[in-house]
N, C-alpha and C positions, 0 to 999 in steps of 0.2 A: 425694479425692486423697491419695496417700501422701506424707508429708513426712519430712524428715530427723529422726532421733530428737532429743528434747530434749537440749540441751547439746552438740550437734554443729553444725558449720557447713560449708557448701560454700564453697570458695575459687574464685571465678569468674575468667575471663580478665581482667576489668577490675581485679583485685586481685593476681593471682598473680605479676605481675612484681615487685611489692614484696617478696613472700616470697622470690622467686628472688634478689633483690638482697641481702637480709639474710643469707640462707644462704650466698651466694657470698662476702660479706665475712667472715663467720664462718669459713668453710672456708679462705679464703686466709690469714687471720690464723693459723689452726691450723697451716698448713704453715710459716709463718714461725717458729713456736715448736717445730717438729719433731714435731707430733702426726699420727698416721695414722688414717684413718677405719675404723670397725668397724660392721657391721650385725648386729643380733641379732634373734631372733624376736619377734613382737608378743605372743606369749603364752609363759608359762613354767609349770613346776610350782609350785603354790601355796606349797610348802614353802620355795622360794627366798626369797620375800618375807617369809614368817613368820620365818625364821631371820635373814635379812639386814637387812631394814628394821626388824623388831621387832614382836612381837605385842602390845605395849602402845601402839603408835602409832595415831593416828586413821586413817592410811592403811590399815593392816591390819584394824583393828577395824570401821571404818565405810565405807570408800571403795572397796575393791577390787571389781572385776568378776570374780567367781569362779564357776566352773561345773564340773560333771562331764562329761567327754567320753564318747564311746560305749564307751570301754574302762574306764569308771568311775574315771578318774584325775581328781584335782582340778587344774584348770587356771585360771590367772589372767591376764587381760590386764595387761600391764606397767603399773604405776602410776608408775614412774620408771625411769631408765636405768642407775643405778649398779650395782644388784644383778645385772642381766643382763650388764653388761660384766665384772663381777668373776667371774661364773660362766664366761663365755667365756675369760677370762684363765686361770682354773684348768683348765677342761676341755681346752683346747688347748695347755697347757704353755707359755704365753707367758712364764712366769717363767724359762724357759731362755734367753730373749733377753737381750742386755745391758741392765742397768738404768740409768736408769728406763725402763719401757715406757710410752709416751705414746699414748693413744687418744682419739679424739673420735667423736661420733655425732650424727645429726640424725634425730629419731624422733617418732612419735606415741605419746602415753601416755593412760591411761584411769583416771579416778577418779569415783566416784559422789558428787557433792556438788551443792549448789544452784548452778545456772548464773548467772553474772553477768559483768560486763565484765572481761575478762582472766582469767576462770576458767571453763573449759568442761569438760564431762565427757570429751570427746576434745580433747586439747590437744597442743601441739608443743613439743619441747625441743631445744635444742642443748646438748650436754654434753661434758665432757672429764674424763678420768681419768689419773692418773699413779701407777704402781705401782713399788715397789722402792726408794724413797728416803725415809728418815725425817727428813731434815734440814730445818731451817727454810727453807733456800733453795728447796726444792720448794714449800712453802706460798706463799712470796712469788712464785714464778714462775707458779703456777697462778692466783693473784689478778691478777698483772700481765697474764696472757693474757686473762682476762675483761675487764679494764679496757681493753686494747688493742682488743678487738672494739667496745666502746662508742665509743671514740675514733675508730676507723676508720669507724663508721657516722655520726659527727657528732653523737652524743647527748651533751648536756651537762646539768648540774644533778643528776646522780646522787650519792647519798651512799654511800660504802663504809664499812660498819660491821663491825668485827672483834671477836672475843672468843676466850677459851680456856676450854674446859669440862674441861680436864685429862685425866688418864689414869684407868684403873680404880681405881688405888690412892688417888689424892688425891680422887677423887669419893666414896669411902666416907665420909670425914669430912664432906664437904659434904652428902651425902644425909641423914646423921644430923641435922645442923643444920636442913636444909630441911624434913625430915619433922616435926621438933618445931615449927617455925614454922607449917607448913601445918596440922598437927593442931590447934594452938591456934586456928586461924582456919577450921577445916573446916566450921563450921556453914553458911556461905554458899557453899561450893564446889558446883559442878554435880555431877550424879550420876556422870558419866564421870570427873571428877577424884577423886571418892571412891574409885573403882576404881584410879585411877593411884597414889593414895597407898600402896596395898598393893603395887603391882608396880614402879613407877618414878616417884618423886616429881618428878623433873625434867620429866616430861611436862606437869605442871600449869603450868609456866612458859610452855608453848607453847599453852595453851588459848585458843580464840577467844572465849570468853564474856567480855563486858565486866566482869562481877563477878569472875570468876577472874583476869582481867588486873589488876584493881585490887588484889586480894590479893597477886598475884605481884609487883607493883611494890614491895612492902615486904619482900620476901624477902631473906635474906642473899645477898651477891654471891659467885659462884663464884670470882672472882679472889682472894678472901680465904682460899681453902682450897686452891688448887692447890699442888702440891709444888714444890720448888726446881728440878727438871729441867724441869717443864712451864712454870714461870715464866721460866726462862732461854730455853727454846724460843720462847715468845711474845714475849719482848723481842727475840730475834734476828729473828723474822718482821717486827716493826715496823722494826727497823734496816734490813733489806734492802728493805722497801717504800719507806722514805724514800730509800734509795740509788737506787731506780729512779723516783723522783719520782711515786709513787703515793700520793695523798692518802687519809687514812682517819681514822676516829674509833673509839674503843673504846666498845663498848656491852655492858656485863656482862649485859644481859637476853637476849642472843641465845643460844639453845640449839639451834636448828633442830629440825625435827619428826621426824627419823628416828633410830632408836636406834644406828646404826652410827658416829655421829660421835665423835671423840676430839680433844682438844687444839684446834687452830685451827678456828673456824667463822666464816663471813662472809656478808654480804648486800650487794647493791647495791640501793638503794631510790630510787624516784622519788616526788615529791610531786605529780605532775601528773595521775595517773590514778586518784585516789581511794584507797579503803581497800586495794585489792589492789596496793600500791605496790612490793612486792619483785619485781624483774625478774630477779634472779640470786641464787642461794644455793649455798653449798657448804662444804667443810671437809675435815678430815683424818679418815680412818677406818681406823686401824691394826689393828682387830680384825675387819674385815668378811670378809676372805679366810679367816681361821681359822674364823669362824662358819659358813661354808658348806662346810667340809670340807678346807681347805687348810692349809698351814703359815703361821705368823704372817708377815704381809707388810704393810709400810707402804703406805698409799695416800692420795691426796688428789684432790679433783675439784670440779666445779661443774656446775650445770645452769641454763640461762636459758630463760625462757618466751618463745617467739617471738610469741605473741599480745600479750603485754604489751610487748615491745620495739616492735612496730608501733604499739601504742596510744601509747607514749611519743613515738615519732618524729612521729606525727601531732599529738599534743597540743602539742609545742614547735615544730612547723613545720620539721622536718628535711626537706630536699628529697630526693626520690627521682629516680633517672634516669628519663628518659621511657620509656614502654612501648615495647618493640621494635616496629618497623614493617617491612613488606616492603621489600626492596632495590629491586625493580622490578615494575611491572605491565605485562604483555604484552597489548596490545589488538590485535584482528584485524579487518580489513575484508575478510571473505571467506576469508582465508588461515588458517582455524582449525587445520587439521592441521599447517601449517608452524609456527604459533605454539605448538601443543602440543608439537611436537618440540623447539623452541628452549627452551621452558620446562623440559622434562625435562633437557636438557643443562646449563642454568644451575644447576638444583638439584643435579645431580651434581658441580658445581664449588663447592658450598657457598654458592650465592646463594639468598636467600629470594625466590622469584619467584611471582607470582600471575597468574591470568587468570580470565575468566568462563567456567566450564565449561558454562553454559547457552547460550553462543554467541549472545547477544542483540545488539542494535544497538550501534554504536560509541558513541552518546550514553550508553547505559546502562553500557557498559564504562568510560568515562572517569569517570562518576559513582562507580562502584565503586572506581576508582583513587584518587579523592579520599577516599572514605569509609574505606578501609583505611589511608590515610596513607602510601602508597608513596612512596619517596624519588625514584624515577625512573619514567618510562613510555616505552614504545615502541609505535608504531602500525605494524602490518604489513599492507600491502595488496599488490596485484599489482605495482605499480611497485617497491616495496621488495624484493620477492622477485626480480624480474627484474634489478635493479641490484646486488643483494646488499649494499645499504646502507640504513640507516634513521636517522631523527632520534631521538636519545635526549634526553628532556626532563627537566630538573630541576624537580620538582613544586613546590618552594618558590620558587625564583627565576624560574621560567618560561623560563629559558635552555635552548636546544636546540643540539645539535651532531650532524652526520652522522658515523656511524662504520660500519665494516664490520659486516654483519649476521651475526655468528656469536657463539657463547656465550663464547669466550675473549676476544674483543675487548670485549664488553659487560662481562664480569667485570673485566677490567683497567681499563676506564674508570671503573667504579663504585668500585673499590678505590683508584684514584689520586685521585679527587675526595674520597673519605672521608678518606684520609690527609692531603691538603692542608688539609682543614677540621678536622683533629684529632678526627674521629669514629670512627676505626678502633678 
């Protein structure tokens, strides 16, 4: 039997309604913050990620799904969403729109790594990007946006950790001090981090090896090296977050795993889902657009893993809305063609209507009505067709009422009861 590839998962009908709920809350929150949806291709030219994400990162060096297509072009399945959004912003001249340009996306991404809880080879992200504003207010707003999604989902117990990794200029001094420290302790660094020392010492701080993490814990703090402008920017971000009642902690160890970050970086972390506790990460990337061929353009954004969000919600018992159920089940006692026509008319009016297309006994049909969880049912026989009236039954309460047997009357009756019960 052919099975799904390792590191991928089918999302079945018994679970998909949870995904729909999380995505809807995230998208509704995005609209409140003035963000518009964008969809980008699932694969891009490999060069986009090498230049944008950074060729010293684990993502580019170890984790990308890269192949040559039939035109001998190097193509990569997207490992994250920011680089693709930036490419689209540049390619379609979105910079001509009034700034800031605010975009969000709901996508699948691909990274080759060891599958584990909350970390799959095919995984899903909800992300947001804001282009054209370099002020600390943009940093605070994008963080507040992410925090609002978690609040609207009912997720509690997350820690927001923020840091500043400065700009290119103030990082030069930091890299010199960091390189000296890491070189003095390089004997126990992993093979990959030895390579990072030559190209980008800050990547060592993001290594997953416990030994490298231990060495990194004693490294100099970036906050001791950031320039006055970056320091003032970071302090203003903190002031604005406090103004919006967004709680946070400063964590100098956060550098994030991708090369395009500058100044503000942040993570939302849960302690309820094990080692893979980061459910959202992001930051400012003022050099990204320039690195892929555009003019210098400030940008900031975040991405949150949907698999991890669902794990957190389940681990702390956040309630999900009930799985959607049919509005009505049409059972027929001989009058199958009449029932079929009525069903079609109801669906045309936006009513979720079901029936037994195998046209079995009434007993089987009513069992099906129970199994599918239909809110109402109607039995149609010769008498109902002759009188043009039928009893519509509330499947929960058992109450029934005779109404005119036509699609509009049934639709109105269902909607009226749902509104009176607050279920609309």
